[in-house]
C-alpha positions in Angstrom: -7.6 -29.7 -1.8 -5.8 -27.6 0.8 -2.3 -28.7 1.4 -0.4 -27.9 4.6 -1.2 -27.2 8.2 -3.4 -24.4 9.2 -1.7 -22.6 12.0 -2.0 -19.3 13.9 1.1 -17.3 14.8 1.5 -13.7 16.0 3.7 -11.1 14.4 4.0 -7.6 13.1 3.7 -4.6 15.4 3.0 -6.8 18.5 4.6 -4.8 21.4 6.4 -7.8 22.9 8.3 -8.3 19.6 9.2 -4.6 19.4 9.4 -4.7 15.6 8.3 -2.5 12.8 5.8 -3.9 10.2 7.1 -6.0 7.4 6.4 -5.4 3.7 5.5 -8.6 1.8 6.5 -8.2 -1.9 5.4 -10.6 -4.6 8.2 -11.3 -7.1 6.5 -12.6 -10.2 9.7 -13.6 -12.0 11.0 -15.9 -9.3 7.8 -17.3 -7.7 8.6 -15.8 -4.3 7.6 -13.2 -1.7 10.3 -11.0 -0.2 9.9 -10.0 3.4 11.2 -6.5 4.1 11.8 -5.4 7.6 10.7 -1.7 7.3 12.7 -0.7 10.3 16.0 -1.8 8.7 15.1 -1.6 5.0 16.5 -5.1 4.6 15.1 -8.3 3.1 15.0 -10.7 6.0 13.4 -13.7 4.2 12.3 -15.0 0.9 9.3 -17.3 0.8 8.6 -19.6 -2.2 4.9 -19.5 -3.4 2.9 -20.5 -6.5 3.6 -19.7 -10.1 3.9 -16.0 -11.1 2.5 -14.4 -7.9 0.8 -11.0 -8.2 -1.7 -10.1 -5.5 -0.9 -9.9 -1.8 -2.6 -8.9 1.4 -1.4 -9.0 5.0 -3.9 -9.5 7.7 -4.4 -6.6 10.0 -3.3 -8.6 13.0 -0.2 -9.6 11.2 -0.7 -13.3 11.6 -1.3 -14.3 8.0 -0.3 -13.2 4.5 -2.3 -14.3 1.4 -0.8 -14.4 -2.1 -2.6 -15.0 -5.4 -0.8 -17.0 -8.0 -2.7 -16.5 -11.3 -0.7 -19.0 -13.4 -0.8 -21.9 -10.9 -4.4 -21.0 -10.2 -4.0 -21.1 -6.4 -3.7 -19.1 -3.2 -0.7 -19.3 -1.0 -1.2 -18.7 2.8 1.9 -17.6 4.7 2.5 -17.8 8.4 3.7 -14.3 9.3 6.0 -15.3 12.1 7.4 -18.5 10.7 7.6 -16.9 7.2 6.6 -20.1 5.4 3.7 -21.3 3.4 1.3 -23.2 5.6 -1.4 -23.9 3.0 -2.0 -23.8 -0.7 -5.6 -23.6 -2.0 -6.5 -24.3 -5.6 -8.7 -21.4 -6.6 -10.6 -20.8 -9.9 -9.1 -20.0 -13.2 -7.2 -16.8 -12.6 -7.0 -15.5 -9.0 -5.6 -12.0 -9.1 -6.8 -9.1 -6.9 -7.1 -9.8 -3.2 -8.5 -7.9 -0.1 -9.3 -8.7 3.5 -12.2 -7.8 5.8 -11.5 -5.3 8.6 -11.9 -8.1 11.2 -9.5 -10.4 9.3 -12.2 -13.1 9.0 -12.9 -13.0 5.3 -10.6 -13.0 2.3 -11.8 -11.7 -1.1 -10.2 -12.9 -4.3 -11.1 -11.7 -7.8 -11.1 -14.2 -10.6 -9.9 -12.6 -13.9 -11.4 -15.3 -16.2 -14.5 -16.4 -14.3 -15.7 -12.8 -13.7 -16.4 -13.3 -10.0 -15.1 -12.7 -6.5 -14.6 -15.7 -4.2 -15.2 -15.1 -0.5 -13.1 -17.3 1.8 -13.4 -18.0 5.5 -10.0 -17.1 6.9 -10.3 -19.7 9.6 -11.1 -22.7 7.4 -9.8 -21.4 4.0 -13.0 -22.6 2.4 -14.9 -20.7 -0.3 -18.2 -19.7 1.4 -19.6 -17.5 -1.4 -19.0 -16.6 -5.0 -20.1 -13.2 -6.1 -20.7 -12.5 -9.8 -19.3 -9.2 -10.9 -18.2 -7.6 -14.2 -15.7 -8.8 -16.8 -12.0 -9.3 -15.8 -12.2 -8.1 -12.2 -8.9 -6.9 -10.8 -8.5 -4.6 -7.8 -10.6 -5.0 -4.7 -11.1 -3.0 -1.5 -13.4 -3.5 1.5 -15.0 -0.5 3.2 -13.7 0.1 6.8 -17.1 -0.9 8.2 -16.9 -4.3 6.5 -20.2 -3.9 4.8 -19.2 -3.4 1.1 -16.7 -4.6 -1.3 -15.5 -2.5 -4.3 -14.5 -4.4 -7.5 -12.7 -2.8 -10.5 -14.0 -4.6 -13.6 -11.3 -3.8 -16.2 -13.0 -5.0 -19.4 -16.4 -3.4 -18.5 -14.9 0.0 -17.5 -17.0 -0.2 -14.4 -16.8 -0.4 -10.6 -19.1 -2.9 -8.8 -20.1 -1.9 -5.3 -21.2 -5.1 -3.6 -23.3 -5.4 -0.4 -21.5 -8.2 1.4 -24.6 -9.0 3.4 -26.6 -9.9 0.4 -23.8 -10.6 -2.1 -25.5 -8.4 -4.6 -24.3 -5.2 -6.3 -25.7 -2.0 -4.8 -24.5 -0.1 -7.8 -22.3 -0.5 -10.9 -20.6 2.7 -11.8 -18.9 3.7 -15.1 -15.3 4.7 -14.6 -12.5 5.6 -17.0 -11.1 3.0 -19.4 -9.7 -0.3 -18.0 -10.0 0.3 -14.2 -7.5 -1.7 -12.2 -6.4 -0.6 -8.7 -9.0 0.6 -6.2 -8.4 2.3 -2.9 -10.9 3.6 -0.2 -10.2 6.6 2.0 -9.5 5.9 5.7 -12.8 7.5 6.5 -14.6 5.2 4.1 -16.5 7.9 2.3 -14.5 8.2 -0.9 -13.0 5.7 -3.3 -10.2 6.2 -5.9 -9.9 4.0 -9.1 -6.9 3.9 -11.3 -8.0 3.7 -15.0 -5.1 2.2 -16.9 -6.0 3.0 -20.5 -7.5 6.5 -20.0 -4.6 7.5 -17.7 -6.8 9.0 -15.0 -8.3 8.4 -11.6 -12.1 8.2 -10.9 -13.1 9.7 -7.5 -16.3 8.2 -6.2 -18.5 9.4 -3.4 -19.5 6.2 -1.6 -22.5 7.9 0.1 -24.1 9.2 -3.2 -22.7 6.2 -5.2 -21.5 8.4 -8.0 -18.3 9.6 -9.7 -17.7 13.1 -8.5 -14.4 13.9 -10.2 -11.9 12.5 -12.8 -8.2 13.4 -12.2 -5.6 13.1 -14.9 -2.4 11.3 -14.0 0.5 9.7 -15.8 0.5 7.0 -18.5 -1.2 3.6 -17.5 -1.9 4.2 -13.8 -2.0 0.9 -11.9 -2.6 1.3 -8.2 -3.2 4.0 -5.6 -2.3 4.7 -1.9 -4.3 7.2 0.1 -2.6 9.5 2.6 -5.3 10.6 5.1 -3.0 12.9 7.1 -2.2 15.1 4.1 -5.3 14.4 2.1 -3.3 13.1 -0.9 -3.2 10.1 -3.2 -0.1 8.5 -4.7 -0.6 6.8 -8.0 1.8 4.5 -9.8 2.1 5.1 -13.6 3.5 2.0 -15.3 4.4 3.5 -18.7 5.8 6.8 -17.4 7.9 5.1 -14.6 6.5 7.8 -12.3 4.5 8.4 -9.2 1.8 11.1 -9.3 1.0 12.8 -6.0 -2.4 14.6 -6.0 -4.1 16.8 -3.5 -7.6 15.2 -3.3 -9.2 18.3 -1.8 -8.6 20.5 -4.8 -7.7 17.8 -7.3 -4.4 19.2 -8.4 -1.1 17.4 -9.0 1.5 18.3 -6.4 4.4 16.4 -7.9 5.4 13.8 -10.4 8.3 11.7 -9.3 10.6 9.5 -11.3 10.2 6.3 -9.2 11.6 3.3 -11.0 11.0 1.0 -14.0 7.3 0.0 -14.4 5.9 0.8 -10.9 2.9 -1.2 -9.8 2.0 -2.1 -6.2 1.9 0.7 -3.6 1.1 0.9 0.1 1.2 3.6 2.8 3.3 2.6 5.8 1.5 2.6 9.2 3.9 5.3 10.3 1.9 7.7 8.1 5.1 9.2 6.7 6.4 6.7 4.1 5.0 5.2 0.9 6.3 1.9 -0.5 6.3 1.3 -4.3 7.1 -1.9 -6.0 8.9 -1.4 -9.4 8.3 -4.5 -11.5 11.1 -4.2 -14.1 13.7 -3.0 -11.5 12.8 -5.7 -9.0 13.0 -3.2 -6.2 10.9 -1.2 -3.7 11.2 2.6 -3.7 10.4 4.3 -0.4 9.0 7.8 -0.6 8.8 10.4 2.2 5.2 11.6 2.1 6.1 14.9 3.6 9.0 15.9 1.4 7.9 13.9 -1.6 11.4 12.6 -2.2 12.6 9.0 -2.7 14.6 8.3 0.4 15.5 4.6 -0.1 15.6 1.8 -2.7 15.4 -1.8 -1.6 16.3 -4.7 -3.9 13.4 -7.2 -3.5 13.5 -9.8 -6.3 12.8 -10.5 -9.9 9.6 -8.9 -11.1 8.3 -7.2 -8.0 4.6 -6.5 -8.3 2.9 -6.4 -4.8 -0.6 -5.7 -5.9 -2.6 -5.2 -2.7 -2.2 -4.0 0.9 1.2 -5.6 1.5 2.1 -4.0 4.8 0.1 -5.0 7.9 -1.2 -2.0 9.8 0.1 -3.3 13.1 
């Protein structure tokens, strides 16, 4: 059953608050989420959630933050303004990846053990649909038009492209080995999939529904951020402790940065200039200048910082 009050509160990039967006970082080692004010680079709050949190997504309006807790098998819902958990929803056997629809009305959660994606109504926090996908689904991404959901099926080496109107797969594409993180370009025409065990990125044309390029990166790539201004992707490489930066136009590697110990979650800041990277073993967030490709800041977050998902609200 759902525990807690369901409330609506405004936050993040609302002009009256005159505040920069917040980064919401899951700390798996301490069952918490650190709230980083990106204007001051300070942790301004720490919110207790379920056991061993991993996935996180902030709603686009900044009102809610959703966190998957695989080991307590539930979903924590955080009020963005009050910075507290307002509901806990038991969910499946292994909730992991999480995404949100462009209108903030639907939440998508991949279940690692039950090989499905649960679709929740954000208003009622009820599961309204269960979509069967491949084995061990991990990363999720919704297209900007809200019509399709991309699901990385790690143990099948595939990507499911789901029609959200019908709940059926439009296509199932072969990727590299053990796909995990998936990101869609701002224009919605191309997807990027991090293949952990083949150490590469599959580039997918979402119009033609086919893999058009495979790009080598570092060892055990985990997640990807897309920079639409400079036409680049940033890829976290777990085993190299590096960040690969690639020009997606020509497919070349521009730089490989030493970023921190076991980098995982990554997100582009709404300012279009900075990239935030959660480093699991360091328990910190590295901030990269997307123009100079230099680490400009390191922020201590908490024990076991993972932040798998879109952890910064766009506004």
